N, C-alpha and C positions, 0 to 999 in steps of 0.2 A: 643314347638319346639324351644325356645330360647337357651335352653342349648344343642342343637345339631348341631349349624350352622357351616358352613363353613366358613373359610376366603376367601374373593373373592378381587382380584384386581380392580376390576370395582367399588370398595367401595359402593355396593348396602348396603341399610339399613338391619340390621339382620333380621328384622322381615319380609321382602321380599323374603327370601330364601326359606320359605314353598311354596311359590307361584312357585318358578322356580325349584324345585327338589323334588323327592321323596326319600323314605328311601329305601333301598335294604339291604339284609342280605348276607354277604359273610362269610363264616365259622363263623357263629354266631356273627359276628360284623356288625353293622349298618354302611351304608355309603349313601351318596348322589349320586343320578343319575340324570344328566339333561337332557332334552328334546332338547336341542340345546346348542351350545358353548357359553358360556357367557364371553367370553373372559379370563376366569379363568382355564377351564377344571377341573381339579381336584386339590384343595389343602385341603386334607382332614385330620380332626381330629377325634379320636374315641368318642364316646359318652361320655366316662369317661373323657375327656378332654385332655387325653395325646396324644402325637403326633405319627403318625404311623412310624414303623420302615422302614428302607430301604427296606428290604423283603417285609412288608405289602404292601408298596406302589407299587413296582413291582407286586406284585400279584394283587393288585387292579387295576393297568393299565391293567392287561392282563384279568381280569375276567369282568370288569365294562361293561356295557351296555349302548350304546348310543343311543338314539331314534332320529336318524337324517338319511337323505338320504345319500347314498355312497358318500364320499368325491371325487370331481373330482380333476384331475391332476392340481396342481398349477405352473407347470412349463410351461410357453409359450415360446416355442421355437422362435417363430416370433418375440416377445416382446423382449426376450433377444438378439436376433441377431440384432434388431433396436438398442439396445443400444451399443453392440459391435461395430457396424458401426460409431455411434457417436464417440466412444473411438478413433477408428482408425483415422477417419476424422479430429477430433481436436489435436491429441497427436503429441507434437514437440518430436524431438529425446532427449531433455533433461528435458522433462517433466517427473513427478512420477504418477502413478496410484495406487491408492488404493480404496480398499472396506471399507467403514465405515457403520457400524450399531450401534444401540444403544437402551436401554430399550427393550432387548429381552424378560425379564420377563419369564423366562423358567418355564414351569409347565408340568405336565404328562399330555398328551392330546393337548398340545398347538400347535402351528405352527413352532417350532424350526427345525423340520425336513424338513418341506416345505422349509423354509430359507436355510437350509444346502444344499438342492438339487439345488438352484439357485447358492448359494456359490461354490459349486462343478463346475458348468458350467462355471461360470465367472473365476474360478480359473486357467481356461485353457488359459486365455486371457494375460497371462504374466503381472500379477500385481505385484506390488511393496511390498506387504504387506496387512494385514487387521488390522482395528483399530476398537475397540469396546470402545463404550463412556460410559459403565457403566449400571447397573441394569440388571445384568445377570440373575437374577432369582427374586423372588416376596421377598423373604426373611421373609416369615411368616411361617416358617415350622423350625422343629428340626435343630440344626446347622449341624448335621451329614448327615441330608436328603439334605440340601443345598449344603454341601460339594459333596455329590454323584452327584446331578444335575450338578454342575460345572465342575467336573472332566469328567463326560460324554461330556458336551459341549466342553472342550479343547481337550479331545480325539479326537472328530470330527474336531475340527479346526485344530489341529496338523497334521490330514491325508490329508489336503489340501496341505501341504508342502509349505507354505508361511509364511513370518514373520509375527509375530502377536504381536499387542500392547495393552495392557488392560487399560482402565481408571477405577478407582473405582467410583461406584455410591451410592446413599442413601441407595437402597435396599439392596445393598450388605454388609452391615454391618449387616443385619439379624435381625433387630430390629423390624420390621413392625408388625402391628396386635397384640399390646401387648406381643410380643415375649420376652420370659424371656433368650434366649440363643443369644444373640448378639456376633457378631466376634469382636475381636480386630484389630486394623489398622495392626498389625504384621501379624495376621492370616489371614487377607483380602489380603494384599500384597503375602503372601506365596501361597495362594490357586489361586488367579484371575492373578498374575502376573508372575506365573511360567513360561511361554511361552516366555517372553521379554527378549530381550537381555541384558538389565541392570540388571535384576533379574539374569540372568546366570552370570553375572560379579560380583555378590553379591553386587550390589547397592540395597539393600533393603529398599525403601523408596517408599511411596505411591505416590510421585512425581519423575519425571526423565526426561530425554531428549534423543533424538535418532537423528541421522542423515541419510536421504536417499538421494543417489546420490550424486551430488557433492555441490548442491546449496540449499538443503531444510533441515532446522534445526527444529525439533518438540519437542515442550515441552508439557509434560503431568502433569497436576495439580491435586490434590486431594481436595477434596470440601465438604466433609462432615464427622462429626466425632461426634458420638453418645454419646460421654462424656461431651460435650459443652452443655451450656444453649441453646446458638444458634446454631444448629447442622450444618446447611449450612454455609460454608464458607472457608475462606483460613486463614491458621494459619500464625503468623509473621516468623516462622523459615522457613516457605515455600518460603513466599514473598522475605526474605532476600536471601535464595537461588536462586530465580529467577532473583534476582538483579543481583547477581554474574554472573549467567549462562549468562546474556545477554550481560555481559561486555565481554564475550569471542567470541561472534558470530561476524564475520567480515561482514561490511556492504553489501559485495556482495552476502551474502546469504540471502535466504528468510526464514521467520519463521512463522509457524503454532502453535497456541495454542490449545490444546484440555484440555476440562473438562468435567465434568458431567452436572455440573449447570452453567447458564450464570454468567457473572462477575457483573452484575446490577441488582438490586432488582427489579426494573420496569421490568424485563424479565422475572421474577418469580413469580407464582400465588401462591406458596405453603409457602415459606419462609415469615417470619415477619422482618427478618434481615439476611443480608450476612455477617458474619464477614469478615474483612479484604478487603471488596469490594474497598472502596476508596483507600485504600494503594495500592491494587493490580494493580488499574487502572492507579493510579499516576505512578507507574514503568512502567507500558506497554506503556502509552501515552508519558511519558518522552522519552521513548526509540523510540518511533514511530516519534516523532517530530524530533528527531536527525538524524534517519536513514532511516526512512520510509519503514522499509522491513518487517514490520509483515503484513501478508497477511490477516490473519483472525482469529479469536476466534471462534471454533467450540464446539458445547456442544449437549447435548440431553437433556433428563428429562422433556422437556416441552410436549412430545408426539405430537409436531406440527413441521410444517416447517417455518421458517422465516429467512430473512436477514437483520439485524437492521443496518442502515447505519449512526446513528447520533454520534457515537462514533468515535475516531481518526482512528479505524480500523473497519472492518466488523465484525458483530457477527452473526454467523450462527447456527440456531437451525436445528436440523434433527429429522424428525418424528419417531415414536414409532416402532421398527420391529416387536413386538408382534400385532397380528390380533386383534384390539379393535377400539372402536368409542368414545372415551372419549373426550367428547365435551366441559366440564367444565375446570375450573382452567386454562384457556389461555388469556395471556395478548393481548391487542387490536392488532390486524393486524396477529394473528398467523393464519395459516392455517391447519386444521386437513383433511388430504383425508379420503374419505369413504372407508370403507373395506367390503369385503364379504368373508365369509369362503368357502373353496373349489374353490376359483378363483385366478387368478394371484394377484388380489389387496390385499390377503392375506399377501403377502410379502410387505417389505418396507426396502430397505437399498441404500445406493448411491454408485456408482462408482465414485470416486474422481479422476479427471484430474487436477493436480496441474501443473501450467505452470509458473515457475520463469521468463521465458524470457517475456512473455504477462501479468505479474503482474496480474494473473487470476486464479481463482479456478472453475472448471465447475463440478456441482454436477448432475450426469446422473441417473436417478432414476430407479430402480429396484422395479417392483411392484406399490403399490398405491402411487399416488402423481405425481408431474411433475418435470422436468429437471429444473434447473437454474445454474446462474452463479453470481459470483461478479460482472461482467460486466453488467449483465442484459441481455446478447446475447441469452440466452435461456430462457428467462421469457415466461409464458404461453401466447399463442394467445387469444385474447380478443374476444368476440361474435361479429360479423360482422353486426348484425342486427341493432344495435345502430347506431346513427349519431355520428361520432368521430371527434373531434376538436383537432387541434395542435397549438401550439405557441412556440415561443423562446424567449430567452433574457438571458442577464447577471444577472439580478435582484439583481444589487450590492447597496448596502446601501438601502435596501427594504424600499419602502416608499408607500403613499397613491396612488399614481400615479400606482405603479405595482399592488396593490391590486385591484384597480378599472377595471384595463385592464384584471386580470386574471378571475373577476366576469362578465365581459361581455363577455369574451371569453367562460366561461362556460356556460353561458346562449344561447350560440349558438347552442349547442347540447347536446348530454346524456353523453358524455364521453370525458373528458378534458386531452390531454396529454401536458406536459410542458417539452420542452427542454432547460436544463440550460446549458449555455457555459462552457467549462472548460478554466481553466487559459492558457494552450497551445494554445487553439482556438484562445481565446482573442489576445493572443500576435500576433499569425499569421496574425491576420486582423488588426492589429496596435493599439489594445485597451491595453494600457499598465498600466492603473492607477486604476485596480479592487483593491479594499479595502478588501471586504469579502472573505473568502476562498469559494473554492466551496461546501464544506459541509455546511457552515453557509447559503450560497445563496439557496441551496436545502432544508434545514431545514425552511428558511422563506417562500419559496414557500408552503412546505407540510402544514405549521400551518395555511395558509389561508383557507385550507379545499376545495378549488376548484379543485386542481390537483388530477385527479384518477390516473394517472402515471406520473412519472418524470423520464426522460432520460438524458442523457449527450450529448452536441453537441460537438464533438471535430474535424471535419474535413470539408471542402468545399465540397458540393454535398450531404451532409447528409441529407438536407431537402427532396430532392427529394426520398431518399432511405427510410426516415422514412415514409412519406406519402403512399408509396407502401407497404412496410412492415406492417405497423399497419392499413392498410386500411382505410386512413383518408378521411372523408369527406369535410372539412373545414380547411383550412390554415389561420390563423389570425395572424397580426402584428399591431403595432401602425400607425398611421396616417403620421408619419414623414417618413414612408418607402412607403409610396402611390406610386404605378407603379413599384417600383424595384423587386417584386416578382409576377408581371403578368405571367411571364413564367411558374409559377406553376399551371396556369388555365389549362394546359393540363392535369393534373393530378387530381384535385379537385378545389372546390370553393375557391376563394381567397377574403378575407375579410379585410378591414384596418379599425381600430378601433380610435377614436378620443382620443387622448391623455388628461389627466388631466393637465390644464393649470398651470403655476407658481410652478409646482414641477417637480425636476428632481435629479438624482445621483450627477450630477456635483454640483449643489446648495448644496446639501446636505455635499458634500465633501469639499466645500469651507466653510461651516460653522464649521466643526468639526476639520479639520486639517490645519496646519500651511503653509502657502505658503512659499517656499523656493526662497529667493532672493540670487542669485548667482553672485559672482564676479569671472572673469576669470582672472588668472594670467598667462600671455603669450599671444603672438599674432601669434603664427605659424599655420602651416598647420590643425593641430590637435584641436586648438583652434577654428578654423573657423568651422569646421565640427561640434563640439559640440553644438556651438550654433546654426546652422541649425537643429540639432537632436532635441534640447530642444523644439522646436516648437511641438514635436509628443507627449511630455510628459504632462499630466496635473499636476498643482501644482507646477511649475517651472516658473520663470522669470529670464533670464540673464540681469542684470542692468548694472553692472560695469565691464570696463576690466582695469586691471593694467599692467603697464610695466615701469620699471624704465626708458626707451628711450621714452619719451612722445610721440613723433613725429609718432612712430609706434603704440602706443596706441590710438591717435588721429584718424588716417587711420583706424585702426579695428573700433572704435566707428561708424565712419562715414558710413563703409560699412555695419554693421549690425544694425545700429538705436539704438544704447545703450544708455541709459538714462545719464551714467556718466562714465567720464574717469579719471584716476590719475595716478600719479607716486609716490603717497604717500601710503604706506601700512596702515598707522593709518587710514587716510580717507577711504580707501577700507573697513575696518572692521566696520567702523561706520554705513556704508550703506548696509551691507549683513549680513546673517546669515549662509551661505556657501560659500565655495570656491571650484573652480576647478583648479588644478594645472596643467598646460600645458607648463611650462617653460623647458629649459635644463636640463638632467638628474641630472646634479650636485648640481642644486638649490632646488631639491625636498624636502629633509629633513628640511633645514632651512625654507623655506616657510610652509611647513605642520607643523612644529614645532610651529612656531610664530602664525600660524592661530588658532592651539588648544588652545595656551595659551591665545589667546583672544576669545576664547567661540565660534568658528565657526567649524561647520561640514567640513569634508575635503573628497574631491574626487580627488584622485591625480593619474596622469598618470604614466603608466609604464616607467621604473622600480620605486617603490616607494621609495628605498633607494639603495644604493650600499654597504651598510654594515650591517651585521645581528643586531649588537648592536643598531644601530640608528633605525631599523626598530621594535625593541623589545621596544625602548623608546617611540616610537611615540605611539604605540598600547597601551601602558600601561598609557600613557599621555591622550589618548582618553578615556579609561575607567574609569581614575580617574575624568575627567570633565564631564562624562556623554554625550560624544560626538560622532557621527561615522566618522571612519576613513576608507575608502575605495581605496584599488588600483584598477585602471581603466584598467584592463585588460579585453578588450570588449569581447573575446571570452567565457570567464568564464560565462557571464551572458546572452549570446544568447541562444535562444530556443532550435536549433539543438545540440549545444554543452552540453547543460544540458541534454537533452534527451539521448544523446549518453553516458555520464557518467552514466546515471541512468540505463540504459540497461546492460552496462557492470558490473555494481556492483550487477545487479539483477542475474548474473549468465549467460548471454546469450552466452558466449563463455567459461565458466567454470572459472578456476583460470588464471587470467593475468601473462605470463610469459615474455613478452617483449612489450615494448613500443617504437616506432620509430617515430619522429616529425621532419619536414623539413619545414623551412620557408626561402626563398632566393629570392632576386630580384637584378637586374641591376640596381645600384643607379649612378647618375652623381658625379664625384669627388668632385665638389665643394660644395655638401651638407652637412649640419652640421654633420651627420652622420659619414662622411668621413675626417672631419677637425678637430673635437674636439678631439685632442689628450690625453686630460684628461679622458673623460667619453664616447667618441664615440667608433664606431666600430660595427662589425655585432652582436656580443653576447650581449652587452649591450642594442643594438636597437631592437632585434627581439629574443632574448633569454626568455624572459618572455612568449611570446607565445609557445616556443617550451618546456619548461619546465612545463608550465601549466598541460596537461594531464598526466605528469609523476608523479608529486606529487600528482594530484586528483585520480590516478588510484593505484600508488604503495606507495604513502605516503611520508612523509617528513624524515624518518629515513633510509638513504641509507649507505651502508658499505663502498663503495670506491667510489670515482670520479677522472676522470683525463681528460686532454684537448689536442685538438691538432687544430693548427691554421696556416692558410697562413696569411701573414702580407704584409700590403702596405709599402712603403718607411718612411712613418711618424710613423711607428710601430702599427697603428692600425689593427685589424684583418679585413680581408675582407672575410674570410670562416672560421668557426670554427665547430668542433666536440666536443660534451661533450659525455662522457661514464659513465654510473652511473650502480653500482652493488649493488642490494639489496639481502637480506636473499635466496629470491627464485625466482629473476626476474632479468632482465637486461633492460636497456633504453638507447636511443641514441637521443641527441638533435641536429639538424644540422641547422646553420644559416649563411646566406651569403649576402653580399651586392655587389660583383663584379662577384660572381660565381654562376649561375643557375642550379637549380637541381628541380626534381619533388617534388612540395609541398604537399605531402600527408602524412598522419596519419596512421600509421599501428599498431594496437593492437592484440598481438597473445596470445591466450589463449589455455587451455588444451583441450577444446571441439570444437574450432574453432578459426576464427580471423576475424575482423573488419576493413575494408578499407574505410578511410574516403577522399572523392574526393576533389582534390585541388580545390581552396584555403580551406584546411580543418579548417583554423581559422574563416572561415565564416560559417561552417557547414550547408550546405544546404542538402546535402545528404550522405549517408553512406550504405554501404553494409555489412550485417552480413553472413559470408561464413563458410561452414561447409563440413566436409569430402564428405558427401552425397549432392552434389551440387543442387540437387532439392529441397533441404529444405534451400537454401538460400533466404535473405529478404532483400529488399532495403528499406530504411527509407527516407522520404522527409520531410523538413520542410523550412518554410519560414525565410527569413532574410530580416528584413526591414531596410532600408536606408543603412548608413555605419555601423550600428549596435552601435553605443554609446548610442541610445535610450534605450536600454536594460540594460545598466549598470546605466544609470541615472535613470530609472523607478525603479529599486531596491533600489537604494540611497534613493530616495524620499520615498518610502513606507516604508522601515525600518526605517528611521526617524520618520514618523507619525504612526509607530507602527501597521501597518496593514497588513505588510509581512515582512518577514526576509529573504533577499536574501544572508545573510552572510554565509551561508552554501555554496555557488557556489564559493566563493574563501575566505577561512579562514584567520585569523590573523596568524595561525600557518604556513600555505601554503605561504603566503606573505613573513614571516619572512624566510622561509626556502629558498626561491627563492632570496632575499636579501643575504643570506650566500653563495650562490653559486655563485652569482655575485662578492661577496667579494673574494671569493677564486680564481675566473677567473682572474680578475684584477690584483691579487698578482701575479699569475702564469705568465700572460703577462709582468707584470713589469720584472720577473726574466728571462724571454725569451729575453727581449731587452737587458738587463746586458750581456747575455752570447754573445750578438751579438757585 
């Protein structure tokens, strides 16, 4: 029998074929007939070893006898309708909806036409396209037969009338099963990608990109080359192309990366090596660290479902569209849904709702398997019979105490859910000294092996929601919370566990990171607020106050009980390793320069400088000395404003076309702001705030700028408007010290606008508004104290190397604002001359 076996995708040993099939004769040729589907249907060779011709294969399909019960309809209308309702419920106006399938492994007698029937139904739901992640066929037959199969499939897909995007898989090279007729990459591109827009534009590469909607940029990678020693992988030409491609994608667009195989070897059970894996991940992770807009890397090949969360971005595996139960060759944690021929589970593909606004992707399953999402909001429901335990924590600087707490929590029941707090939630509850990233903290919890499920805690009231959602029996926390969560006894049992004495994250933080000993330069209102706020940030101690007028400094020292006071800068620098500059505007440059030259980190109040060249010099000096220089525009570091910027850049309102920022207040005439004729005035005092959202959203490269002001008798501006023109946007900054206006921030885009409630520079709430007002969304965030704690927290964490807040206000942005200040002061001087 061994000379008469058929190739099978189920990888059954050759000798088993005699047990699964019998030989029949059709037109004097011997073929095999199966008593049931084996996941292969028919991939036949003749007994003489030659491939069947197209005509022979069609005749065989027509005449072959299948000894099984008549197949039931695999179109489950109610199940499909349930998926459609989920799509309608989830979809925002700016969301993208795609049908995504992979590993169809088309064979005569397989389940392609069952899949097609489901696709025909969902194609009427207003989809934005179809993505096939590779392995169209098994690739174990004659080249012409494979082409015949694929052409039939593409004709079927074309009939759906939707944009189509093809990814090349390993089987698509047509080399499997000892096949001596593999296809070149050029042949594969011409065959499989003939329906894609890039192919139509004659961009005939196995890798390409395409844009859907206003905000979604998709990148398709090629991951297999039969000519290479290690066939799986990504060649360096492609990686160079990817790197260049990423530089052209603006930060407000979201990115999806599609490939047939995963980018990491640990997620692939077939390959011994993945070429270019490290280089590919380095490019993607570098981009992600800088912009954070890669939503997911989505692949097939594993014939299983999984969302891998340990990389810089989620890596998502989608199960096999072909009806089969291949349970081998699966990395740990991958889920293979059970399938049954002739039922709805014969099919498997996802309706993917991509939501740039929510930074989430929902995978709504058609057929076998379960719906899921990047956020976990559609995760499967667990069995309710088991006793479930839930606990929460930051788990920062993971230590033995955390381990023991989780161990005892697990012992309370059968299933442990661990809620790890997000950085945003930690900030909102005043915990500003988190060292480890969210992903690091999740990974540390996961490594203990005690957590059956890990969720993210990101808002107040979530504990009640989670207890009800997951049918929790026991809520537990450490004994230092005793009594504080007794109100949850209404929903479940509450247990407080004794903590491990002598071990804490605070202690580990003190052991591993340098304490910042601050000296404050200046004794004004903002300096007093800074000292008050410093008590809310771990790792900080304000020890010295400096003022050339020693009486003012001594008064400040007594008020805040500081250790030292001085009028001598040299003495200041001997006692501290960081300075906070809160002196008059005109002194910032000199104090910052001398402090950097003396090896001190500098946090300087706004405006950092009043001249572009001075700002450039200071940042260059800080880099040379290996020190941190940061401009203290507190709004830039507040959680609400950070969230606002992220949502706008994620495409929540499309492309930004206008930014209007206003900050005014009625100020007594005897205040410094209105008496310092050199550096005072409304724009130097408040302009850093109003310029901030403009440069953050529209950039530092404007085409034109002009100013209009009302002046006091001493020549200082009491109200100023700045008009800025960009290539494709406009901006207005309004500041006033004697004229009051509505202090709101308005950001206008091509799909909607965002109105930030006054006072916007504290950013506690904003509303995203659309043409369809029913889709409007309000966002609320906390703003602790007077806001200085946020900039101080980022300053400390950046110095100690466990978090980089530099992206919140970059050196280029500070330099650009200094440039505008310089232009304004020059213009104001000219206006005075004309009078």
